[in-house]
N, C-alpha and C positions, 0 to 999 in steps of 0.2 A: 844432805842426801840421806845420811844415816837416820835423821829424825823422821824421814818420810817412810822408812821401811816398816815400822810397826803399824802405821796407819794403812799402808798399802796391803800389808799382810792381812789385816783385819777385813779390808774390803774384799779381797780375794776369797777369804774364808766364808764371808757372808754370802757371796755370789754362789759359791759351791754348795752351801747349805740350802740355798733357795732352789737349786736345780739338782735333785738327787741323781739324775741321769749323768751329770757331769762329775759329781762327787764319787759315784759308784758305777762306773760304766759297765762293769761286769757283775753287777749284783745278781744273785740267783733269782730265777723266775719259777714260782711254784703254782701249779694249777691242778684242778681235778678234771679228768676227762669225763665223757658221758657214761663210762662204766664205774665211776667213782674212784678210779685209780689216781693216786697222787704222783705227779711228774714234776721234777725239778730240772731246769736247764740253767747253765751258767750264764747265758746271755741270750738276747733275742736271736731267733733263727735267721740264718742267711742262705742256707741251702737245705732243700727238703725234697723228699720223694712223696708224691701224693697219689693215693690209690682210690679211684672212684670219681664219677662225674660230679656228684654233689659237693664233694670235698674240694675238687678243683674249682668249682663255681664259687664256693665260699672264699677260697684263697684269692680269687680274682676280685670279688666284691671288696675285699680288704686292700686291694691295690698291691698285692704281693705275688702276682703270677710270675714275675721275673725271677723269683727265688726258687722256682721249681726246676730241679735238675734231672728229674726222672718221673715217668708217669706210666700208668697201666695202659694196656692196649685199647680197651673200650673208650677210655677218656681221649686217647689219641685219635680214635675214629671220629669222635664227636668234636674234635678240635676245629674242624672246618665250620662249625656252628658258633660255639661260644669261645673256643680257646685256640684261635689261630696261632697264638704264641707257643703252643705246645706241639705243633705239628712236627717239628724236627727234634724234639727232645728224645733222649734215650728211652726205650721201652723196657719195662721191668717185669714183663709177664702180665698176668691178669690181676685184677684187684682182689680176687679170692685167693689165688695162689701165686704170689709174686716170686720172682727169682732173687733169692737172697744174695747170691754172688754178684749179680749186677748191681743191686742196691749198695752193697759194701763198696764196690769199685767207684761209685759216684760220690762217696764221702759226704753223705748228708748229715746235717745237724739233727734231723728229725724225720720220721716216717709217719704220715697221717693215713690211717685206714678207718674202716667202719667200726662202730661200737658193738662188735661181736666178740664176746668174751673169749671163746675158743680160738678165734682167728688172731686176736691180739696176743693171747698167751703164746701161741705157737710162733708167731713172728718175733715176739720179744725174746723168747728163748734162743732163737737163732742169731739175734742181733746184739744181745747184751754184751757178749764178749768183745764186740767191736766198739762198744760205747755209743751205740746208736739207739736213742730212745724211740718208743712207739706210743702214739696217742690214738684213742678211738673216739671218733665223732661220726654222727650220722647225717645231720643236716636235712632230714626229711620229716621229722616230727615237729609240727607247728608249736607244740607246747614247750619244747626246749630249744628251738632253733635260735632264738635270740641269745639265750645263755651260751650256746655252743659258739656262736659268732663272736661274742665278747670274750669268751675264754681263749679261743684261738688267737684273737687279736692281741692278747697279752703275750703270747709266745712269739708273735711276729712283730711286736712293736708297732701295732697298727690300731691303737685304741681310738684315735680320732676318726679314722675311717669307719670303724665299727659303730661308734656312736651316731655318725651321720646316717648310716644304713638303718640302724635300729629306729631312729626317729622317723625316717621315711616310711618304713614298714608299718610302724605303729600308727602313723597317721591314717593309712588306709584301713587298718584293722579297726580303728576307733570309729570310722564311718560305718562299717558293717555292724559293729557292736551296738552303736546308737540306733541304727535302723532296726536291727533284730529286737531290741528291747521294746519297741513300740508295737510289736506284733503279738496277737493272741495265738494260742496253739492252733486254732482253726485257720488262721491266716498263714500258717507255715505249711507249704505243700509237702506231701509225702514223696520221698525220693527213693529210687532203687539205683544203687551205684554198682556197676559191673566192671571188672577188670580181668585181664588175662585171657588166654586162648580158649578156655573152657566156658561154655555158656553157664551162667548162674554163679560164677565166682564173684564174691562180694565182700563187703566190710560190715562187721557187726560190733557190738559193744566192746570197748577196750582197744579197738584198732585205730590206727592213725587216720584212716578214711572216715570212720564214724565221728571222730573228734572234730572234723571240719564242719559238721552239719549245724550245730547250734549257732555259730557266728554267722552262718550264711542264711539263717532263717528258714531252715528246712528240717523235716523229720525223717530220719532214716527208718525204712520199714523193717530193718533188721536190728534196731537199737536194743531189743530185748534178747537177742540171741547171744549165748555165752561163748560161742566159738568165734574168735576174732575175725578170721577170714574164711567163712563157710562157703560151700558150694550148695546152692539150693536148687530145687527143681523149677523148671519154667512154669509148671502148673501152679506152684505155690506163689510165684510172683504174680501170676494172673489173678489168683484169688485175692491177693493183697491190693491189687488195682492201684498202683502208684500214680501220682499226678505227674511226676517227672521221671525220666530214665536218663541216666548219664553213663556213657561207656568210656572208659579210659582206653585210648587206642595208642599204638606205638608204631609210627611209621619210621622208626629208627633204622638206619642212621640219618634218614632225612629229618630235617628240623620240624616239619609239619606237613600239611597238605598244600599243594600248589594249584589245584583245580577241584571241581566238584565231583569228578568221576568216582574216585575211591570212597570218599565219605558218603556220597549218596547211595552207593552200592551197599555199604555197611548198614546204613540206616534202613534200607529196604529189607536187608536180611533180618535185622532185628524186628521189624514190623511184621514180617511174615512167619515168625516163630509160631508154633502151634499154641492156640488159645490166647495169643497176645493181641489179636485184632480188636478185642473188646476192652483192652486196658485204656484207662483214661489218657495216659501219656501218649499212647499210639494214636488214639482217635483225634486228640487235640494237637497232634504234631509237636509234642513237647519232649522230643528226644534229642539229646545233645552228645557230641563227641568232644573229647578233650585230650590233648597230648600230655603224657605224664611229665614232660619237661617242665610244665608250668603248674603241675599239681604238687610236686615234691621239690625240695631244695630251696635255696634262698629266694627264688622267684615264685614260690608257692602262693604268695599273696595274690598273684594273678589268677590262679585257680580258684581261690576263695571268692574273688570278685566275680568270676565267671559263673560259679554255682549260684551265687546270690542274684546275679542279673538274670539268669535263666528262671529262677524261682520268682523273682519280683522285677518284672520289666520296667516298672516305674522308678526303680532305684536310679538316682541321677549320677551314674558313673559309667565309664567305658573301659572294660577290661583290656581291650586291644591298645587303647591309648596309653594306659598305665604300663602295659608291656613294652611299648616303644620307649617310654620314659625309662624303665628299668634297664633296657638294653643299652641305651645311650649313656646313662649315668654310671652303670656298674660293669657292663660288659664292653664298653667303649666301641660299640658298633651299632649300625642301623638295622632294624628288622627289614629284610628284603621285601620289596613290593610284591603283593600277591600271596604272601605266606599266611596260612591260617593254622593257628594252634588250637583254636576252638571252632567247632562247626555245628550248626550254621553260624557264620560270623554275625555279630550284633550289628544293627543298623547304624550304630554310632561309629563303626570301625573306620569308615572312610575319612 
């Protein structure tokens, strides 16, 4: 028996060396958040407070929604859509101004908020004495979204789930990139993107909205404007004569539209704006509405597909079908029958 002990010890040692998680179960985890801050945790997160819809969505994509012990009020309102698991979780105030006392009482290993330097700094100052770290991620910028997902996955011990999501997303992005690469500049429709309650609010150079245009095979009429989110006059838009007009609409807290009444009313309002009747997009009925839910966040690839499909109807892909796939695969739910997150719906939607 004694002769077996050295051999057995060697086997156990080799087994532990092959699996670092077993040999160092509490090894520190060090990452950089989207503000470039370095954060080190002693072990993967088991309890967290999450502030903001996009961050809740990313956590669910990674299969870790069960680790959320507190959430902001807006995300809780949206829980009946994407996050029914959060419906009864403790509320910690708003995502902009959370209640620190409630957060501390929940004993989280981590607080996830937006990548706003001032917001993170203030929250960190209030929580550092309690040993609760804060990380800042946005999950709305397409150019860094994959990096944010993989970084968060490191903290949550969800690397495999992150890799699966990244490959899924990149698969659809590659379809768009390949298609866009075949187009000449003249084949890329000129688009006006409008958002917010004020007419003329748009996206220009350097904005996250403008960054979506190249992969979708469209040209933003404000691409040369140096103000990232300008408000332009309706007369200026008319003079630019865009081929497409896309309005970001927010029926929140509803998930989207359930019938034609409201979206048709909005399209009629857009069409009747002064001087807009002669715009190519209006004359050719190329006006689309899209819910921000699928424009930003981990499901933003749906928005990219919708923009591309509006611009290029011959593109062989159905945004609504991909959305149903996303919801089943990552949100663990079915899109309710009759729901429209883009309007008019594409003919492939049924």
